[in-house]
N, C-alpha and C positions, 0 to 999 in steps of 0.2 A: 161719927167722923164725917167731915164734909167732903163734897166731891173734889174740891180743890186739893185738900190734903191727900186724898186717895190718889189723885192724878200725880201729885208731886212725889209721893212714895213710889209710884210705878216708874216714874222717870229715874229716880235714884237707883232703883234696882236694874233698870235697863242698861245704864252706862255707869256702873260702879267704878269709882276711881281706885288707884293704888292704895291699898290699906283700908278700903271701905267694904266691909262684908257683913251682912246681917248675922250669919252664923258665928263668925269669929267674935263679933261684939258681945254675944251672949257669954263667952268665956273670958272676955276682957283681954284677949291676946294682942289686940291691935290698939294703938293710941289714937282712936277716933271716937267721935260720938255719932254713931249711926242710929237707925231706927229699926231695932231687931224685931223679929217675929215673937210676940209675947208667949205664944203657946210653947215654943221651944225652951224658954227660960223659966217658965213657971210650972212646968209639969213635975211629976215626982222624979226622984233621982234615978230610979231604974229605967223609967221611960225616957228620961233625958239621955242616959248613957247609951240606950239602944238607938235613939234617934241620932246621936252624935256618931256612933259607929256606922250607921247607914250613910250619914252625910259624908264621913271621911272616906268610906269605901267608894262612894260615887265620885268624889273629888279625885281620888287616885285613878279611877278608870277614865274620868274626863281628861285629866292631864296627859294620860297616855294617848288618848284619842286625838287630842290637840297636836301632840308631837307628830302623830301619823299624818294628820292633815297637813302640817307644815312640810314634812319630808316628801309627801306625794304632791302636794299642790304647787309648790315652787317650781320643780322641774317640768311638770306637765304643762303649766301655763307658759313657761318660758319656751318650751318646745312649740306650743300652739302659736305663740306670737311669731317665732322665728319662721315657721312653716307657712302660716297664713299670709304673712306680710310679703312673701315672695310672689303670691298671686298665681301659683301653679296648681291650685286644687280644683280648677274648673268652676269656680264660683264667680258671680258677678262682682264688679268693683265695689258697689255699695254694700253687698253682703259681706265681702271680705273685710271692709273697714268696721262694720259693726262687730264682727266676730273678733277682730284684733282688739278693739276697744273693750269688749266684754272680758277677754282674756287678761288684758292689762289691769282692768278694774278688779278682777278676781285675785290677781297677783298682789295688788295693793292691799286688799282685805286680809290676805294671808300674812303679809309682812306686818301690817299695822296692828291688826286685832289678834291674830293667832300667835305670831312670833313675839312682837315687841310688847304686846299687852298681856295675853293669857299665859304664854310660856314664860316670859320674863318675870311676871309677877309671881309665878309659883317657884321657879328655880333660882331667880336672882332678885329677891324682894327688896334689896337695898342697893340696887344699881343706880347709876346717874339718871336713869329713866324715871325713877321715883321722886326726883326733885320736882317740886310743885310746878315750876314753869314748864318743864319738859312734859310732865304728866298732863297738864292742861292742854298742851298742844296735841298730845296723843289722843286725848278724849274728844278733841274736835276732828282729828283726822280719821278716827275709827268710823264714826257715822258718815263722814264724807265718802270714804271708800265704799262703805256698804251701800249707801244711796246710789252711787254711780254704778256699782255692779248690778243693782236691781233695775234701775231706770234704763241702763243700756240694753238690758234684756227686753224691756218694754219697747224701746225704740226699734229694736230689731224685729220684734213681733209685729209692730205697726207697719214697718217697712214691708214685710212679707204679706201682710193683710192687703196693703195697697197694691202690691205686685200681682196678687192672685185675684182680688175682688174688684179692683178699681182700675180698669184698663185705661181709661182716659187720663187719670192722674199718674199712672205708672211712669210714663215717659218724662214727666217733669219732676216727680218726687224721687223715684228710685234711681238715683245717680250717685256717683262717688262724691261730687261736690256737695250735694244736699246732705249726704250722710256725715261728711266732715263738719258742716255747719250745725246740724242737729246735735251731734256728739259734743262739740265744743261748747255750745250754748248750754246744753244740759249739764255738763261737767261744771262749768263756771257757776251756774245758778245754784247747784247743789252744794258746792263748796261755800258759797256765800251764805246759804241757808244755815249751815252748821257753825258759823262763826260764834253765835251766842253760847255754844257749849263751852267755849274757852272761859267765859265769864261766869259759868255756873258752879265753879269750884274754887275752894280756897285751901290754904295749907292745913293739914291735919295736925302737924306738930312742927315746931322749930327747934333745930338742934344746932348749936354754935352759929346762930344767925342764919342758918340755911333752912328754908322752908321745905318740908318733905311731905310726900304723899298728897292726895287730893281728897277733899271732903266737900260734899254738896253744901252750898250756902243755904241757910235756913229759909230765905225768901222764896226759893224755888217751890216750897211746899204750899205757900199760901198766896203768892202774888198772882192775880188773874192773868197778867201778861205771860208769866212763865207757864201757867197752866194751859193758856191758849196755844203757846208755842209747843207744849207737850202734845196736845191733841193734833196740832198741825203736823208735827213730826211723825206721829204714829199713823195718821191717815196717809201721809205721803209715802211712808215705807213702814210696813209692807201692804197696808190694806188696799190702797188705790191701785198699785201695780197688780196685786193679786186679782182684783176684780177686773181690771182692764185686760189682762192677759186671758182670763177666762172668757170674757166677752168677745174679744177679737178671735180667739180660737174657735168659739162656737159659731161666730158669723163665717169664718173661713171654711169650717167643715160644712156648714149649710150651703155655702156657695159652691163648694166642690161637688157635693152630692147632687145639687140641682143641675149644674152644668154637665156633670157626667151623665145624668139621666137623659138630658136633652141630646147630647152627642150620641149616645147609644141608640136612641130612637131614630135620629136622622140617618145614622149609618145603617141601621137595620132597614129603613125604608129604601135607601139607595141601593143596597147590595142584596137585600133579601135574605141574608144570612149573617151569622156573627163572625166578625173579624176583629183582630187585635187593633187597638187604636194607639199608635206610637205617641201621639201628643198627650193622650190621657195617661199613659204609662209614665211619660216624662214628668207630667204634673204630679203624679202620685209620689214619685221619687223626690221631687223638689220640696214637697211639704213634709217629708219624714223628718228632715233636720229641724224644721220649725216646731213640729209637735213634740219631738223628743227634748229639745232645749226648754221649751216652755213648760212641758209636762214635768221635767225634772225640777224646775223652779217651783212649780205649784206643790209638788209632793214634799220637797224639803222645807218649804216655808209653811206648810199646812199646820204644823204643830204650833208655831208662833201665832198665827192668825186665829186658830181655834182657841188657844189659851186666852188671847185678848178678848175675844167675843164672850167666852165663858165668864170671865171676871167682870165684864161690863154688865152681863145679865144678872149674875149672882151678887155683885157688889162686895166681894170678899177679897179683893186684891191686896188689901192692907194687912191681912192676917193669914198668910199662907202657911200650911203645914209643911213638914219636911218633904213629904212626897210630892206636894204641889210645887215646892221650890225646885225640886229635882226635875220635874216635868217642864218647868219654866226654862231651866238651864239646858235641858235636852233640846228644846226648841231652838235656842241660839247655837247649840252645837251643830245641829242639822243645817241651819242656815249658813254656817261657816263651811260646812262640808260641801254645800252646793258650789263652792268656788273650785272644787276639784273635779267636777263631773263632766264639764263641757268637753274637755279634750278627749275623754274616752268616748263621748257621744260622736264627736267628729270621726274618730277612728272606726267606729262601728257603722256609721251611716255614710261615710264619704270614702269611696275606694281610692280616689286620687290622693286624699290626705294620708291614707295608710301607705300608699306607695312612697310618698315623700318621707314619712316617718322611717320606713325601711331603708331608704337611701341615706337618711341622716345617721342611722344606727350603723349601717355598713361602711360609711365613708371613712371613719377613723381606722377601722380594721384594714380596709383595702389600701389606705394611704401608707400604713405601716408595712404592709406586704410589698408595696411598690418600692418603698425606700430600701427594704431589705434586699429585694431582688436586684435593685440598681447598684447598690454599693457592696453587697456581700456575696452575691451569687453570680 
């Protein structure tokens, strides 16, 4: 198999359309012509039944987990947007804008991919979202939301790197106006980048002159332009962000260690004894948010990145076993789960954010008591 065919198949599995699944195609339960994994269809009947049971069990667990991600992710991101946008959490204007943008992008990922794509496809496979024209829009919106979620995290990491390590550039770059421009340009470019996904699919079946479901067009597997776009998309998300975040965090840690050592030596020479350094303590607290957010991103995207590197080294991406396909889908499940973690990180690391959450929770209760006290007591 050529490299272009392998890349095309990898892209087909990455964003499968409604009604397009390699496992279901082996049993012929969906009206599409996909590219199934041959090992699952050509093995003995006993092995095939065992593999199908494992696959069905995993899908049941996966569907439950996606529902949990939606139930948790939507409210926590809405709460994060509402609280952070008020600007009462003691964060700088630029940091607040990045965090609000990250929460909004995470919310879009949960709505488009988790709810409208994953959950809808499992529980409502024949809804209007399965009409080809709507399905193609969805398959362009899903990577757009994911790209924005990932690259807004990169923008935030770079902003904090400049604020900590580049004091001369800090006053010019770390401002609310710059953050708005960076986020706007990044979002527009990423949305434009994903427009070709709309044209990568065609109807899987036509019923009463209505096109249903999405099937990858054959040219995606062989055309060098599509293969090049596939590599560009994969490098852009998540390989390049993964590497950039690791690099920036490494440089930030190195700068903090060096500057902390210098400050301790200078204070020791001046005072002759050890004293607490308020500025150093403040700096340590300020980078906790950065490292927890970027660390969570790295951990939850690690499976997807490791899988890509493994299959590029081994060259076996076109013929995955059932366990390897499960590993592949676990990677995407974890990357979607990353859209639920940031709000909990804010609650753990930011005391003022916790206070605002408590106030938001208490407000409806106290309002009811005030009304009762005013009119009935």
